[in-house]
C-alpha positions in Angstrom: -24.8 65.2 -84.2 -27.2 63.1 -82.2 -30.5 61.6 -83.5 -33.2 61.5 -80.9 -35.7 58.6 -81.2 -39.0 58.9 -79.5 -41.8 56.3 -79.4 -45.0 56.9 -77.4 -44.9 54.7 -74.3 -41.2 53.7 -74.9 -38.0 55.0 -73.4 -36.3 57.7 -75.4 -32.7 57.3 -76.4 -30.2 59.1 -78.7 -27.8 57.7 -81.2 -24.7 59.8 -82.2 -22.1 59.3 -84.9 -19.5 58.2 -82.3 -21.7 55.3 -81.1 -22.2 54.1 -84.7 -18.4 54.2 -85.4 -17.6 52.4 -82.1 -20.2 49.7 -82.9 -18.7 49.1 -86.4 -15.2 48.8 -85.0 -16.3 46.3 -82.4 -18.0 44.2 -85.1 -14.9 44.3 -87.3 -12.5 43.3 -84.5 -14.7 40.4 -83.2 -13.4 37.7 -85.6 -9.8 38.7 -84.9 -10.4 38.5 -81.1 -11.8 35.0 -81.5 -8.8 34.0 -83.7 -6.4 35.4 -81.1 -8.1 33.3 -78.4 -7.8 30.2 -80.6 -4.1 30.9 -81.2 -3.4 31.2 -77.5 -5.2 27.9 -76.9 -3.1 26.2 -79.7 -0.1 25.9 -77.3 -2.1 23.4 -75.3 -2.5 20.9 -78.2 -0.4 17.8 -77.5 2.2 16.7 -80.1 1.9 13.3 -81.9 4.6 10.9 -83.0 4.4 10.0 -86.7 6.5 7.4 -88.5 6.8 7.5 -92.2 9.0 5.8 -94.9 10.1 8.7 -97.1 11.8 7.8 -100.4 12.9 4.5 -98.9 14.2 6.0 -95.6 12.5 5.8 -92.2 11.5 9.1 -90.7 10.1 9.7 -87.2 8.6 13.1 -86.5 7.0 14.9 -83.5 4.3 17.1 -85.0 1.4 19.2 -84.1 -1.5 16.8 -85.0 -2.9 19.5 -87.4 0.3 19.4 -89.6 -0.5 18.4 -93.2 1.7 15.8 -95.0 2.8 18.7 -97.3 4.1 20.8 -94.4 5.7 17.8 -92.8 7.6 17.1 -96.0 8.6 20.7 -96.6 9.0 22.2 -93.2 10.2 19.3 -91.1 12.0 17.1 -93.6 13.1 19.9 -95.9 12.0 18.0 -99.0 11.0 21.2 -100.9 10.5 19.5 -104.3 6.9 19.1 -103.4 5.3 22.5 -103.9 2.6 24.3 -102.0 0.4 25.9 -104.6 -3.2 26.6 -103.7 -3.1 24.6 -100.4 -6.7 23.6 -101.1 -6.3 20.5 -103.2 -7.2 22.4 -106.4 -3.9 22.7 -108.3 -2.0 19.4 -107.8 1.4 21.0 -107.2 1.7 19.1 -104.0 1.0 15.6 -105.5 3.1 12.8 -104.0 2.7 9.0 -104.1 1.5 7.4 -100.9 1.4 3.6 -100.7 1.4 3.5 -104.5 -1.4 6.0 -105.0 -1.1 9.7 -105.9 -2.7 12.1 -103.4 -2.7 15.9 -102.8 -0.5 16.1 -99.7 -2.1 19.4 -98.7 -5.4 17.6 -98.0 -4.2 14.9 -95.6 -2.7 15.2 -92.2 0.6 13.6 -91.6 -0.8 11.8 -88.6 -3.3 10.1 -90.8 -0.5 8.6 -92.8 1.4 7.1 -89.9 3.3 4.0 -91.2 2.8 4.9 -94.9 5.4 4.8 -97.7 5.7 8.2 -99.3 7.5 8.9 -102.6 8.2 12.5 -103.5 9.8 13.8 -106.7 13.2 13.6 -104.9 12.7 9.8 -104.5 11.9 9.0 -108.2 15.5 9.1 -109.4 17.6 6.0 -108.7 21.3 5.8 -108.4 21.8 9.3 -109.8 19.8 8.4 -113.0 16.6 10.3 -113.7 13.3 8.4 -113.6 12.1 7.8 -117.2 9.3 10.3 -116.6 11.7 12.9 -115.4 13.9 12.4 -118.4 10.8 12.5 -120.7 9.7 15.9 -119.2 13.2 17.2 -120.0 13.2 15.7 -123.5 9.8 17.1 -124.4 10.0 20.4 -122.6 7.1 19.4 -120.3 7.5 22.5 -118.1 8.0 26.3 -118.3 8.3 27.9 -114.9 8.6 24.4 -113.4 6.5 25.1 -110.3 3.9 22.5 -111.0 6.4 20.0 -112.5 7.1 17.9 -109.4 3.4 17.3 -108.9 2.9 16.7 -112.6 5.7 14.1 -112.7 4.5 12.3 -109.5 1.0 12.2 -110.8 2.1 11.0 -114.2 4.1 8.1 -112.7 1.2 7.0 -110.5 -1.4 7.5 -113.3 0.4 5.1 -115.7 0.5 2.5 -112.9 -3.3 3.0 -112.5 -3.8 2.3 -116.2 -1.5 -0.8 -116.0 -3.8 -2.1 -113.2 -6.8 -1.5 -115.4 -8.4 1.4 -113.6 -11.0 3.1 -115.9 -11.6 6.8 -116.1 -14.7 8.8 -117.2 -13.6 8.7 -120.8 -12.5 5.1 -121.0 -14.3 3.2 -123.8 -13.1 -0.2 -122.5 -13.8 -0.3 -118.8 -11.8 -3.6 -118.4 -8.6 -2.4 -120.1 -8.4 1.3 -120.8 -6.2 2.2 -123.8 -3.6 5.0 -123.3 -4.2 8.0 -125.4 -4.5 11.8 -125.4 -8.1 11.8 -124.1 -7.2 9.4 -121.3 -4.1 11.4 -120.4 -6.1 14.6 -120.3 -8.8 13.2 -118.1 -6.5 11.4 -115.7 -4.2 14.4 -115.3 -7.0 17.0 -115.0 -6.3 17.5 -111.3 -2.8 18.9 -112.1 -2.9 22.5 -113.3 -0.1 24.1 -115.4 -0.6 27.8 -115.4 2.1 28.1 -118.1 0.0 25.9 -120.4 2.6 23.2 -121.2 -0.2 20.5 -121.4 0.6 19.2 -124.9 4.2 18.7 -124.0 3.3 17.0 -120.8 1.1 14.6 -122.7 3.9 14.0 -125.2 6.2 13.1 -122.2 3.7 10.7 -120.8 3.1 9.1 -124.1 6.8 8.6 -124.6 7.1 6.7 -121.3 4.0 4.7 -122.0 5.1 3.8 -125.5 2.1 5.3 -127.1 2.1 7.3 -130.4 -0.2 10.3 -130.1 
């Protein structure tokens, strides 16, 4: 069925159902066509050389400059302890320690960290002995499915170091020397999500390592 549109003084034209469907399909496919063009052009992106010290060992990688540190660790160095959760910096599963500070490795490019020292959960244990935080997580059942655990542990280790250096948080009563406690632990670990809900046990593990009685 065609619809005839007539305006006085204007050119007449008809619209049929086939034209409407064809136009809708073209609009739906347009984003995919643009994406395909970008994919084809990706082959022209030059690689970059990235040097990192991973868990005390030197690593030199040739990467697409758009490779995140998370993907460099998992896909190129096969350090799969660091987990890919949301891939948007919202869950903390990919937390690693870079030059002494905890970061979400999904939010930084590997090339941006050239020359950095990176510690993943695999690098915390020394000489076959668990790191005290790893041992405390086992002792206090600070995990259930375990997917978030590597990020939780790396974040916990770096967080206690931040407190030792006197970094305050939003809940610190003493901005010069924050006191460890449940409120501080909750606030400082709020970027690490445990979908199983093992938060109280995680706090107990952190308190055990810090020597605090909750």
